N, C-alpha and C positions, 0 to 999 in steps of 0.2 A: 811355783811355776810362773814364768813371765807371761805378761799379757800378749796376745797376738798383735802383730803389725796390722794396721788398717790401711787399706787403699780404696779410695772411692772410684767407682766405675760407672760408666753410662751404657756400655755395650751389654748385650745379652750374655748369659752364662756360656753359651757355645763358643763365644769369642775367646774364652779363657781355657778351652779344653787342653791345649798343648801345655799350658802352665800347670794345670791340675795334674796331668799325666807325668810331667817332669818332676813336680814336687813329690808325688806319690812314689816315684822311682827312687827318690832321695830320702824317703822316710819322713817327709814333711806333710802335714795336713793343712788343707785349705778349707775355709768355710765361706758360705755365701749368706749375706744378710740383706734382705729386702726391706727398706724403710718405707713401706706402703701398706695400706689396709688390704687385708686378704678377704676377698669376697667372691663367691659365697663360701662360707664354712659348711662342713657337713652339719646337717640339721641337729643331730643328736649332740654333737660337740658344742654347738651354739647354745642349745637348750641347757646343757649341764653347766657351761660357763656362766650362763645367765642366772643360774641358781646361786652362784657364789662359791662353787667348788674351787679348791686350790688349783687343780689342773684337770682338764678333760683330754684324754689320750685315746687315739685309735691306732691299733697295730695290725698290719696285715698287708699282703701284696708287696712285701719287700720294703715297706715304708712305715715310719712312725709319724703321726701328725699330733701335735700337742697344742692345746689352746689354754692360755693362762690369762684370766681376766686381769686387767690393770686398773689401778686407781691413779689416774693422772698420767702424765707423759712418761714414756719409757726412759729409763736411765741406761745409757749405752754401756757403761762400765758393768752394770748388773747383768745386762743381756749377754755381754761377752763372757763373763764368768760363768753364767748359768748354761749357756748353749755352745760355747766354742772352746772349752777346756782342751788343751793339747794341740790347738791349731797354731801354726806358725804365722798364718795370714788369714784375715777375713776380708773378702771383697764386699764392699758395701755399696749397694745401689740406692741412691736417694741423697737427700741433702745432709751432708756430714762434712765437718771441717777436717778433712784428711787429704793427704797427697792423692792426686788422681793418677790412675794407671790406664793406659790405652794401648791396644795392640797396634803395631806398625810394621808391616812386612813380616819378616821372620823374627822380629824382636819386639821390644816394648818401649814405651816412652812414659817416664814418670814426671809429673808436673807438680811442683811444690810452689805455693804462692811466693812471689817475690824472688824466685830463683829461675835460672834458665832451665828449660825442659831438658831432661836427662834421657838420652837414648841408652837402652840397656839390652845386652844379649840375654838369652835365657840363663846362662851361667852366672852372669853378673847379678841378675834379679834373684836367683836362688841363693847366691852368696849373701845378699842383703837380708833375705828372710832368715838365714841361719844366725845372723848377728843379733845380740840382745840390744844393740844401739838403735835409737829411733831412725826411721828411714829418712835419709837426706840425700 
């Protein structure tokens, strides 16, 4: 299975609700990756992770929360493989060298370093997500 496309975002998740809905209607999955420290963690998960368990997981209320202790900096490729299998796109909020996506009116603008900003309709963006080629 191919790795998901990555697009860096600065806006909150709600700004991408129409994209998520349109992608789901097309059978495409989208993930969200926050590159920031999560605090506070549920105390029991923090305690278990501190002991050195492989993972501490809480399931309930329609959600799963998993804590995996890391030794060193996270490796993006590993995070994507572990958590976003089957996603066509992962929206990344934080410092990452990836094209930037921002909402603009009814459409989107994709910004790739050293290229002109690309205005995209929803259909054009979904078409790019279906492609195995890198976003350009």
